[in-house]
C-alpha positions as CSV (number, residue, x, y, z in Angstrom):
1,M,0.0,0.0,0.0
2,P,1.2,3.5,-0.5
3,L,2.4,5.4,2.5
4,R,1.7,9.1,3.4
5,L,5.2,10.7,3.1
6,I,7.1,13.8,3.8
7,F,9.8,14.6,1.3
8,M,12.6,17.0,2.6
9,G,15.3,17.6,0.2
10,T,17.0,20.6,-1.5
11,P,19.6,19.9,-4.2
12,D,19.7,18.4,-7.7
13,F,21.0,14.9,-5.8
14,A,17.5,15.1,-4.0
15,V,15.5,15.2,-7.2
16,P,15.6,11.6,-8.4
17,S,14.4,10.2,-5.2
18,L,11.4,12.6,-5.0
19,L,10.5,11.5,-8.6
20,A,11.0,7.8,-7.8
21,L,8.5,8.0,-4.5
22,V,5.9,9.8,-6.8
23,A,6.5,7.0,-9.3
24,A,6.0,4.5,-6.8
25,G,2.6,5.9,-5.9
26,H,3.4,7.3,-2.5
27,D,1.0,10.1,-1.1
28,I,3.6,12.9,-0.9
29,A,1.8,15.0,2.0
30,A,4.4,18.2,1.9
31,V,7.8,18.7,0.3
32,Y,10.2,20.5,2.6
33,T,12.9,22.5,0.9
34,R,15.3,25.3,1.7
35,A,14.1,29.0,1.0
36,P,15.0,30.6,-2.2
37,K,18.2,32.3,-2.3
38,P,19.5,35.2,-4.7
39,A,21.9,34.2,-7.2
40,G,23.1,35.4,-10.6
41,R,24.1,38.8,-11.8
42,G,20.5,40.5,-11.2
43,M,20.4,38.4,-7.5
44,E,16.9,37.2,-8.4
45,L,15.5,34.9,-6.0
46,Q,16.3,31.2,-7.0
47,V,14.1,28.2,-5.9
48,T,15.8,25.0,-5.2
49,P,15.7,22.0,-7.5
50,V,13.3,20.1,-5.5
51,E,11.3,23.1,-5.2
52,R,11.2,23.5,-9.0
53,E,10.2,19.8,-9.4
54,A,7.7,19.8,-6.7
55,R,5.8,22.6,-8.1
56,R,5.8,20.9,-11.7
57,L,4.3,18.0,-9.9
58,S,1.6,20.4,-8.2
59,L,3.0,18.9,-4.5
60,P,2.6,21.5,-1.5
61,V,6.1,23.1,-0.8
62,L,7.3,24.4,2.7
63,T,10.5,26.4,3.2
64,P,10.7,26.9,7.0
65,K,13.8,28.8,8.1
66,T,14.1,26.3,11.2
67,L,12.3,23.4,12.4
68,R,13.3,24.3,16.0
69,D,10.3,26.1,17.0
70,E,6.9,25.0,18.4
71,A,5.0,26.2,15.4
72,A,7.1,24.5,12.8
73,Q,7.1,21.2,14.7
74,A,3.3,21.3,15.2
75,E,2.6,22.0,11.3
76,F,5.1,19.1,10.5
77,R,3.1,16.9,13.0
78,A,-0.3,18.0,11.5
79,H,0.7,16.1,8.1
80,N,0.2,12.8,10.0
81,A,2.8,11.2,7.8
82,D,3.8,7.4,8.0
83,A,7.3,8.6,7.2
84,A,9.6,11.2,6.2
85,V,12.3,10.8,3.4
86,V,15.3,12.9,4.0
87,V,17.8,13.7,0.9
88,A,20.3,16.6,1.2
89,Y,17.8,18.7,3.3
90,G,20.2,20.9,4.7
91,L,18.5,22.0,8.1
92,I,19.0,20.0,11.2
93,L,15.8,17.7,12.3
94,P,15.1,18.2,16.1
95,K,14.0,15.0,18.0
96,A,10.2,16.3,17.9
97,V,10.5,16.3,14.1
98,L,12.5,12.8,14.0
99,E,9.8,11.3,16.0
100,A,6.9,12.8,14.6
101,P,6.1,10.2,11.6
102,K,4.6,7.0,12.7
103,R,7.7,5.1,11.2
104,G,10.3,7.8,11.6
105,C,12.6,9.5,9.1
106,F,14.5,7.7,6.5
107,N,17.7,9.3,5.0
108,V,19.5,8.6,1.6
109,H,23.1,9.1,2.4
110,A,25.9,9.2,-0.2
111,S,28.5,7.0,1.4
112,L,28.9,3.5,2.9
113,L,28.3,4.3,6.3
114,P,30.3,4.8,8.8
115,R,32.7,6.1,6.3
116,W,32.4,9.8,5.4
117,R,29.7,11.0,7.8
118,G,28.9,14.7,7.2
119,A,28.6,17.3,4.5
120,A,30.8,16.3,1.6
121,P,30.8,12.6,1.3
122,I,31.0,12.3,-2.5
123,N,34.1,15.0,-2.7
124,R,35.8,13.4,0.2
125,A,35.5,9.9,-1.3
126,V,37.1,11.0,-4.5
127,M,39.7,13.1,-3.0
128,A,40.9,10.2,-0.9
129,G,41.2,8.0,-3.7
130,D,38.6,5.7,-2.7
131,R,37.8,2.8,-5.1
132,E,34.2,2.2,-3.7
133,S,31.5,4.5,-2.6
134,G,27.8,3.7,-2.4
135,V,24.3,4.7,-0.8
136,T,23.0,3.8,2.9
137,I,19.5,4.2,3.6
138,M,19.3,4.9,7.3
139,Q,16.6,5.5,10.0
140,M,17.8,9.1,11.5
141,D,18.5,9.7,14.9
142,E,19.7,13.0,16.6
143,G,23.5,12.0,15.8
144,L,25.4,13.3,12.6
145,D,24.6,10.6,10.2
146,T,24.6,8.0,13.1
147,G,21.3,6.3,12.5
148,A,20.9,2.5,12.2
149,M,21.4,1.2,8.4
150,A,18.4,-0.1,6.7
151,M,20.2,-0.8,3.5
152,R,23.8,-0.6,1.9
153,E,24.7,-0.8,-1.5
154,P,28.2,-0.3,-2.8
155,L,29.3,1.5,-6.1
156,P,32.8,1.3,-7.7
157,I,34.6,4.7,-8.2
158,L,36.4,4.5,-11.3
159,P,40.2,5.8,-11.8
160,D,39.2,8.8,-13.4
161,M,35.6,9.2,-12.3
162,T,35.1,13.0,-11.1
163,A,32.9,13.7,-8.0
164,G,30.0,15.2,-10.7
165,Q,29.7,11.7,-12.2
166,L,29.6,9.9,-8.8
167,H,27.2,12.5,-7.5
168,D,24.7,11.4,-10.4
169,A,25.3,7.9,-10.2
170,L,24.7,7.8,-6.4
171,A,21.6,10.2,-6.8
172,E,20.1,7.3,-8.8
173,L,21.3,4.5,-6.9
174,G,19.6,6.1,-3.8
175,A,16.4,6.9,-6.0
176,R,16.3,3.1,-6.5
177,L,17.0,2.0,-3.0
178,M,14.6,4.3,-1.0
179,P,11.2,2.9,-2.4
180,V,12.6,-0.6,-1.6
181,A,13.2,0.3,1.9
182,L,9.6,1.7,2.5
183,A,8.0,-1.1,0.8
184,A,9.9,-3.4,3.5
185,A,9.1,-0.9,6.3
186,E,5.4,-0.8,5.2
187,R,5.3,-4.7,5.3
188,G,6.8,-4.7,8.7
189,A,10.0,-6.6,7.2
190,L,12.6,-3.9,7.1
191,S,15.9,-5.0,9.2
192,L,17.7,-2.1,11.1
193,T,21.3,-2.4,11.8
194,P,23.4,-0.4,14.1
195,Q,26.3,1.2,12.5
196,P,29.9,-0.4,13.5
197,A,32.1,1.7,15.8
198,A,35.1,1.0,13.6
199,G,35.9,2.8,10.3
200,V,33.9,5.9,11.3
201,T,35.2,9.2,9.1
202,Y,34.1,12.6,8.7
203,A,33.6,14.3,5.5
204,E,34.1,18.1,6.4
205,K,32.7,20.7,4.2
206,I,35.0,21.8,1.3
207,S,36.7,25.0,2.0
208,K,38.3,27.4,-0.4
209,S,41.7,27.4,1.0
210,E,41.9,23.7,0.1
211,T,40.9,24.2,-3.7
212,R,44.2,25.2,-4.9
213,I,46.4,22.6,-6.6
214,D,49.5,21.7,-4.8
215,W,51.7,20.3,-7.6
216,T,54.3,19.1,-4.9
217,K,51.9,16.5,-4.0
218,A,52.5,13.0,-5.8
219,A,50.6,12.7,-9.1
220,S,48.0,10.2,-7.9
221,E,46.9,13.1,-5.0
222,V,46.8,15.7,-7.6
223,H,44.7,13.8,-9.8
224,N,42.2,12.9,-7.1
225,H,42.4,16.5,-5.8
226,C,41.1,17.7,-9.3
227,R,38.4,15.0,-10.0
228,G,37.1,15.1,-6.5
229,L,36.4,19.0,-6.7
230,S,35.0,18.7,-10.2
231,P,32.7,20.3,-11.4
232,F,32.4,22.4,-8.3
233,P,34.2,24.1,-6.7
234,G,37.0,23.3,-8.8
235,A,40.6,22.6,-8.2
236,W,42.4,25.2,-9.6
237,F,46.0,26.9,-10.8
238,E,47.4,30.0,-11.9
239,L,48.7,30.5,-15.6
240,D,49.9,34.0,-16.5
241,G,48.0,35.4,-13.4
242,V,44.9,34.1,-14.6
243,R,43.1,31.5,-12.4
244,V,42.2,28.4,-14.3
245,K,40.3,25.2,-12.9
246,A,41.4,21.9,-14.0
247,L,38.0,19.8,-13.9
248,H,39.2,16.7,-15.4
249,S,43.0,15.0,-15.4
250,T,44.5,11.7,-16.1
251,R,47.7,10.0,-16.0
252,G,50.7,11.8,-17.5
253,E,54.3,10.6,-18.5
254,G,57.5,12.2,-17.3
255,S,59.0,13.8,-14.3
256,G,60.3,17.4,-13.5
257,A,60.0,20.1,-11.2
258,P,56.7,20.3,-9.7
259,G,54.2,22.6,-11.6
260,T,56.1,22.6,-14.7
261,T,54.7,21.6,-17.8
262,L,56.5,18.7,-19.5
263,D,55.0,19.4,-23.2
264,D,52.8,21.5,-25.1
265,K,49.8,19.4,-24.0
266,L,49.4,20.6,-20.6
267,T,51.2,17.6,-18.9
268,V,52.2,18.9,-15.6
269,A,55.2,17.5,-13.4
270,C,54.1,16.8,-9.7
271,G,56.3,15.8,-6.7
272,D,56.0,12.3,-8.2
273,G,55.0,11.8,-11.6
274,A,52.9,13.8,-13.7
275,V,49.1,14.3,-14.6
276,R,47.8,15.5,-18.0
277,L,45.1,18.1,-17.8
278,V,41.9,17.3,-20.2
279,L,39.2,19.6,-19.2
280,I,40.1,23.1,-18.1
281,Q,38.1,26.3,-17.3
282,R,39.5,29.9,-17.1
283,A,38.0,32.2,-15.1
284,G,34.8,33.8,-16.4
285,K,34.9,31.3,-19.3
286,Q,33.2,28.1,-20.2
287,P,34.9,24.9,-19.6
288,M,37.0,23.9,-22.5
289,Q,38.7,20.6,-23.6
290,A,42.7,21.1,-23.2
291,D,43.4,20.7,-27.0
292,D,40.8,23.5,-27.7
293,F,42.5,25.9,-25.0
294,L,45.8,25.2,-26.2
295,R,44.9,26.2,-29.9
296,G,44.0,29.4,-28.7
297,T,46.4,29.9,-25.9
298,P,49.9,27.8,-26.4
299,V,51.6,26.6,-23.3
300,K,55.0,25.7,-24.1
301,A,57.1,22.9,-22.3
302,G,59.0,24.4,-19.3
303,T,55.8,27.0,-18.3
304,L,55.5,27.1,-14.4
305,L,52.1,26.7,-13.2
306,A,51.5,28.6,-10.0
């Protein structure tokens, strides 16, 4: 039987899960998302991807600034939901909210918990050179991604896969798993397993201070750094005083002084080995294949990238 659900999500990552729940026939009592924010040159208010999709589906949308006050909690309880589904929502859910739905609140988390709890699990997995990620469906508690696990499914991280590519794959995986978990919960057949104490890591939010490329690191680390921050916020270097993002790289051949180009094809020496830049983006411009960039801006061997 379909469940009466509250959906809580904000970015693109959450949209496939919302669509999957609607397609499964569940009754979406309300969609909670972050309030619109000013963006772009005109600083016009931009609704979230989840709100845009919810409006298209004629679903009721709520954008509270907090869920900590009694009025917001009373409104949440009034939906009389069987469960809440939370996917990258962005607001803390207090105990009163977590306990309001009959079967609790279920979260799509983009890692194989307990590895990479926190804000940036996709970026951190790629930056760390992990060979595997995945999705965990968990029943939420008051901790930071500490709830009991209902489902876990792995997904390989390929050697040149970017955080953006992994993001899209995990979004679809989460959208596939959540309806299965809810169906089991509705039958009373959902098994919850506490997270193990061993193997806990935290995915801290990406800070601007760590986005600049450090060419003195090994080529494998530079490569993981570039792909782990692609497409956003982007790992970067400077060429002739202009900031350039390295959105896609691969293994290069040769060695030399770190940050020095080894040929005219943007192969760059690192502390150990080299990487070749494949997709780059000059400040204020669109992303370009390196070959196209080099036709307009030749970079000779021996050029130092700062």
